[in-house]
Phi, psi and omega in degrees: 000320178296319180297319180296313181293325178295314179300316180296318181295317180292325178296327181297329181302314180285324182294315182298325183269003178270109183281134177250143177285152176296129184288161174062029175237154177300134181250136176249129171245116181259141174239128180227129177293132181266124181057035183286343176297323176281315182303322186258019185303325184267005180285163178296141180245144003273359190214129180247108183301319185295316179292318179301317180295319179298317180295320180294317181290329174296323177294318179300314178299318183296317184296329179285344178265349185245111184298155176074005177291131180241343183204142177225146181219144183210142166212142180049235181255032179230138182209164179208155172240142171249123177253128173263091189295341178291345179282349184224124184290337179251108181300142178295130181055028181057022181062020177280119191300310185295328176290318180297319180295310185293318183288316180295321178296319179295316180299310184293312182298317179298317179295318181295318178300315180297317182294320178294322183292333182256006182297139178224110009287159183300141175275121183277106179242154179245096180111183183273155180272120176230127180242125178270149183232142174230143182228134178200168178251157173243153189291335181198167184295327180296326177288328175296321177295316177297325178297318178295321178299316179299318179294325178292323175298322178293325178299319179295314180297319178297316183296314182294325177294317181295323178294316178301314181296321182296326183264326185279322183302313179296333183274319188245344186086171187294311186299310182291324179299312180296326178293317179297324184272342184302126176079356182279140175276170184304314183293330177289324176294321178296319177298320179298316180296319179294318184291316186270330187231359184055042181244133175243150178299333181285356172288346183257167178298143178299331180297337178285316186252352173245348180084182180236150179229152174231128181200167178272143175220150182287134176232144176277121182243133178275127177235176179296338180265002181118193182277132177227157178262127178231144179272118183240147176297137183227135175260120183249115178254004180237061187288149168284168169283122181302328180294336181282336180210084183295338180291339182302303180288321182302317180296320180295316180296322182285315188263345183087000179197163178284166174281164178286127181240131180274000000 
């Protein structure tokens, strides 16, 4: 009896300090590469298709391992999952934050390491792959949609900065390049690129400056009983601007899939 009460008492220490998310609210799981500026130093600049694809596929693998995921978004070494917990009566990991963080980080990091190791041509990295994870809830689905919009805006800012660095550093060196870019807004950086190098951000793939998304969409599938509509995971590398059609992400978050598009 003493052993049982002692065990229960010691168990309470970890239980009391285990924070749980508020149930029935949209959950965000963020993945961020740790020290990836050094890790990816030898990658192609300003954009490496092979590394971007590996990060995206690690996200794809992760979402299939984490229940209630309805939308995923990625750019560079940053990614996120949106879980609509109301879609599943049993919360993943009981909504315990530290468990969700450790397991999701392990899933994503393991998948990314495997993908990098089998990449052909090989991805040249400097150091070990470590991915940090953050988990939190948002008050409603509309805010989850706004969060995705905000992340896409960050993807654009990141892309224009990387293009500037790729062209300015060889010409001016680090000190002058940073001075030239200091305080400039995105459109001013674009003007600088056009003026000095005749380069536009639109010369690059949309996946670079708008990011990539993974979500379910209805597809017509032929079966022995005839044609039926099934919702299948889809990877979209030619994204619209979320700000131009806010209903795009909102519908996916609400319904768990996109609408049928001809």
